[in-house]
N, C-alpha and C positions, 0 to 999 in steps of 0.2 A: 383449582381452576386458574388462579393467577399465574402459577408456575407454567401451566399448559399454554396460556396466552403468551407468556414471555418466550417460551420455546418457539411458538408459532411466529411471533414477531421476529425473532432471531433468524429463523429459516427464511422468512420472506425477505429480510434485508440481505442475507447472504446470496440468495438466488437472484435478487434484483441486481446486486452489484456484479455478480458473475456474468449475468446475461449482458449487461451494459459493457462490462470490461471486454468480454470476448467479441461482442459485436463490433466495437470500435477497433479492436486489433485485427480482426478478419477483414473489415473494410479497409483498414490502413494497408494491409498486405496486398490486397487486390487492386486498390484504387490509389491510395496515397503513395505507395511505393513507386509508381510510375511518375507521379508529379514531384516527388521528393519533399516539397513544401508548399503549403497553402496558407496565405495570410488570412486571419480571421478578424482581428482587431488591429489593423495596421501591422507594424513591426513588433507590437507589444505582446500579441498572442498569435502563435502560429501552430499549425499542424505540421510537424516535421518528423518524417519517418526515420526511425533508428531501430536496429536490431541489437539488443543488449545481451551479451553473454553472461552478465554478472548480476548484481543485486539492484536494489531500488536506486533510482536517480542516477543511473549510469555507473555506479561503483562496480568494479570488476576484479576478479581474481584470474590470473593468467592461465592459459592453456586448457586442455581437455580435463586434466585432473582437477583443476580449480573449479571448472564448471560442474563436474560430477560431485565434488564436495559440496558445492552450493545447493545442488538439487537434493542430496541426502540430508543436508542440514535443514533445508526448508521443510522437508517431510517430517523430520523429527520435531522441529519447532512447532509446526502446525498441529501435530498430534498432541503435543503438550498443551498448546493453547486451547484446543478443543476440549480436552479433559478439564482444564482449569475453568474455562468459561461455563461449561455445562454444570460443573459443581457449584459455581457461584449463582447461576440461574436457579438451581434447585434449592439453594439456601435463601432464595427470595431477593435476588438482585433487583434494583430499581429499573424502571423502563429505560432511563438514560444510560445506565450501565450496560443494559442489554444491547442498546444501539451501538455503543462503543465496542463491545465484544464482537458483535456481528460484523461490523465494518473491518476490524482488524483481521478477523479470521477470513472473511471473504477476500480481502486483499492478498493475504498469504496464499490462499488456494488458487486465486486467479493467476499468479505468477508461477506456481507449481505446475498448473495445467500447461502453460507454455513450454516449460522445461521438459515435461513428459512427452508431449505429442507434437509440438511444432517441428521437431527435427525430421520427422518423416511425413507429416501432413504437408508441411511447407519446406522449401529448399533453404533452410537457414540453420542447419546443424553446425555445431562447433567443430571445426577441423576434420581431418581425414577419419579419425576415430568416431566422430559424430556421424559420418556417413555410414560406416560399418555397423555401428551400434547407436542408432539414433535415439533410442528411448532414454530420456534423461539429459540429452545434449541439446535440446532445442533452445533457441534464443528467445528472450522475452521481447515483445514488440512494444516500443514506446512511441508516443506521438505528440504529447502535450508539451509545448515549449513556450515559456514566458520570459523572453529576454527584455525585461522592463527597461534596462539601461545598457547601452553599448557605446563605448567611446573612451577617449583618453581622459584620465583623471587629472584635475589641476595639480600643479607642482606642489601646492601646500598640503596635499593629502599625505599623511604619514605612511611610510613604507612603499606605497603604491603610486605616489605622485608621478605624473608624466608617463604612466604605463597604461596600456589598453586594459579595460575592465568591463566585465559583463555580469549583470545581475538580472535575472536568475538563469544560470547557464544549464543546469541539468534538464534533460528531456525525460518525461515520465509518462505514466498511463493511469487509467482509472483505478486499477488495483493499488498502485502506490498512493494515489490520492485517498482511497478509503482507509488505508493504514494510517496515513498522516492525520486525517480528520478524526479518526477514532482515538488516537493517542492525544491529539490536541484537545478534544472535548473532555477527555479524562482529566487533564490538567486544569482546564478552565473551570469545569463544574465539579471538581472533586468533592466538595462538601455536599452538593446537592445529589450527585449520583451515587456517592458512597457514604451515606450518613453513619453507617456502623463504625466507620473509622474515627468518628468524632467522639470526644469524651462525653460520657453520659452522666446525668445528675443522679446521685444515689436516691433510691426510692424513699428512704426515711427523710432526707432533706426536702424532697419534692412534696411529701405529705405535710411537713412542718410549714413549708411556704404556702401551701394551699389552705392550711388552717389559719 
C-alpha cells in the first residue's frame, strides 16, 4: 500500500509540473512573445520570452545536429531516470525522495515535449532542417528571468572590476526549476530523504545498549 501511494504521489507531482510548465510556455508563446518582456517585481523578476535551442538555462550546442543530439540524449536520460526512480520507489523510497524523483523526471519530460512537438505546433524549429523535419527540432520556451544585479562592478573586485556584470543572467522555465529544486532538495535533506545511505548500528550492539 505504501509503495502504491508513493507511485500515486509521484504521478501527481509529474502531471502537476507538466501542466504548469506547458501552460506557462503556451501562454508565453501566444502572449509574452508579442510583449517580449513584462516586469513582475520591478527589474529583479521579469517574464522575458526566449526560444532556447539547447539545454537548461540557455546552454546550447550549435546547429541542427547539436539540437538533434540533445533531443536524443534527453530521451535516453529520461528513460534511465524513469527506470531508476521506479526501482527506488518499489524498494521503499521515502516520501521526500519521491518528491525529488518526480520533480527531476517531470522537468526532463517537460523540455523533451518542447523539442518533440514545438517545431511543427509552433513556428520555432531549428534551422532549415527543422522546417523539413520538425519532429525533435523544436525550441524550448523560457520565460523566467531574475537579473537581481545589473551594473558595473567596483574596480576593487578581482578579475571583473570595472566591467559590466549581471546576476542572475540565464532565462529558464518551470521544467528547469523543477529539476533544480529536486536536485537541491536531495543535497539539503540527504540524510532525511535517503536514510538507507547512512551507517546503521549493528543489531547486537543495539541490543546490548538496550539492555
